[in-house]
C-alpha positions, 0 to 999 in steps of 0.5 A, a space after each residue: 481507561 487503561 487497557 493492557 495487552 501482550 501485543 498491540 498492532 497499529 493498522 488493520 490492513 493485510 499486514 496488521 491482520 495477519 500479525 493479529 492472526 499469528 499472535 492470537 494463534 500463539 495464545 497472546 492477547 491482542 488489540 488492533 487499532 485502526 482509525 480508518 476502515 478495516 482491510 486497508 488498500 485492498 478493499 478498493 481492488 475489484 479483483 485480486 488474482 495474485 494471492 496464492 491459493 485463491 485464483 480470483 477474489 474481490 479485495 473487499 471479500 479477501 479483507 473481510 475474511 481476514 477480519 472475520 478470522 481475527 474476530 473468530 480467534 478472539 482478537 479485538 479491532 478497536 476503531 481509534 486512531 493511534 496518536 502517539 507511541 510512548 516507548 518509555 511507558 510502553 503505551 499507545 495513546 489514542 484520542 480516547 484511551 491509553 493502550 499498554 503493550 509488551 510488544 508493538 507491531 506498527 503496520 500503518 501502511 501507506 496510501 497511493 498519492 492521487 492526481 486529484 482530477 475529475 473522474 479519478 475517484 469515481 472510476 477507481 477500480 473501474 479502469 483507474 488503478 494504482 498497481 499495474 503488477 496487481 491489475 495489469 492482466 485485466 488490460 491485455 491487448 488494450 491501450 492503457 496509460 501510466 502516469 509518473 516519472 520515477 522508477 515505479 512508473 517506468 517499471 510498470 510501463 515496461 511490465 504493461 508493454 508486454 501485455 497491452 497493445 499501447 502504453 502511454 507514459 505521461 510525465 509532467 517534466 521533460 526528463 524522467 527521475 528514474 534510473 537511466 537503465 530503465 529510461 533506456 529500456 523504455 526507449 527501446 519499446 515500440 509500443 510505449 508512447 512518451 508524453 512529456 511535459 504533460 499532465 492528466 487533466 481529466 479521466 473520462 467515462 460513465 461506468 468505466 474508463 474510456 479516455 483521458 484528457 491530457 494537457 501539455 503543461 507548456 502550451 496548455 493544449 489538450 488532447 483526448 486519448 482513448 484508453 481502457 485503463 490508467 495506472 497512477 504512479 506518482 508516489 505514496 503517502 505514508 501514514 507515518 505520523 504515529 512513528 515519526 521521531 520515535 523510530 528510525 526511518 528513511 524517507 518516511 519508511 521505517 528502517 527494519 530488516 527482514 526480521 521486522 525489528 525496528 530501532 526500538 527493542 520490542 517494536 516491529 514494522 510490517 507492511 507498506 510502512 517498512 522500507 523494502 523493495 516490493 510492496 504487495 499483499 503477499 509481502 505485507 502478509 509475510 511481514 505480518 507473520 514474521 513480526 508476530 513470531 518475532 514479537 512472540 519470541 521477544 515476549 518469551 525472552 523477557 519472561 526468562 
């Protein structure tokens, strides 16, 4: 079965859904391919308080509104995983169908790497988080922990140190991987407690995070630390299988400028899969709108 659309979008997170809304409003036929759940990572956020014009909304509710808007405009969200992009024939090959496009928007996103420890899954959204900038205000004047040793982890620890009472920064090595400037800033903060050569062994609590069990990776000794929240910042796993070897990428992220144009004409990147300095819902939706407009202009040009 072959299906032809003006624009095919791979990924139904905020970037992909925004791209669909813009493309549909511009009168283009659109299909969104999604192998997992619609809405992306925000569906697991209990509260979103940094989306302009909406003081507070649940992540699931926000994504549901985006999904409903796509459907109301006549867009299709097809639950099939995109397996391969054929740039020569301009088609996306899924496990069931071939989908032909005139323009393609890749919005496959990424997912936060997890620790894989007891309590993490059960308490996600109930004290376990992956974005301090998104959720840090919920823990004002409380004790929290940050896990990681890169730039993002240290930046989040610094951010939280201005909001929270005590921030425990836990890193499995004896040196940080972050930039020296960030390390120096960390060392000036009296309320940031460094736990080096340490790993989180368990996250404790019934309905919300109450404490964490931290193990010294050299001695094996464990201690329990009372915290109200823990932010895990140990990197991202990109959903890059579909574009690997097809588009130019840097450390797995698609190389595309602020115009979202990739190395292949007519293909655009939007959201967390695009290499950029900030990964937020607002930057994802910005990418989605730009990618759709660029695709629209591209389609108009190839008609001439």
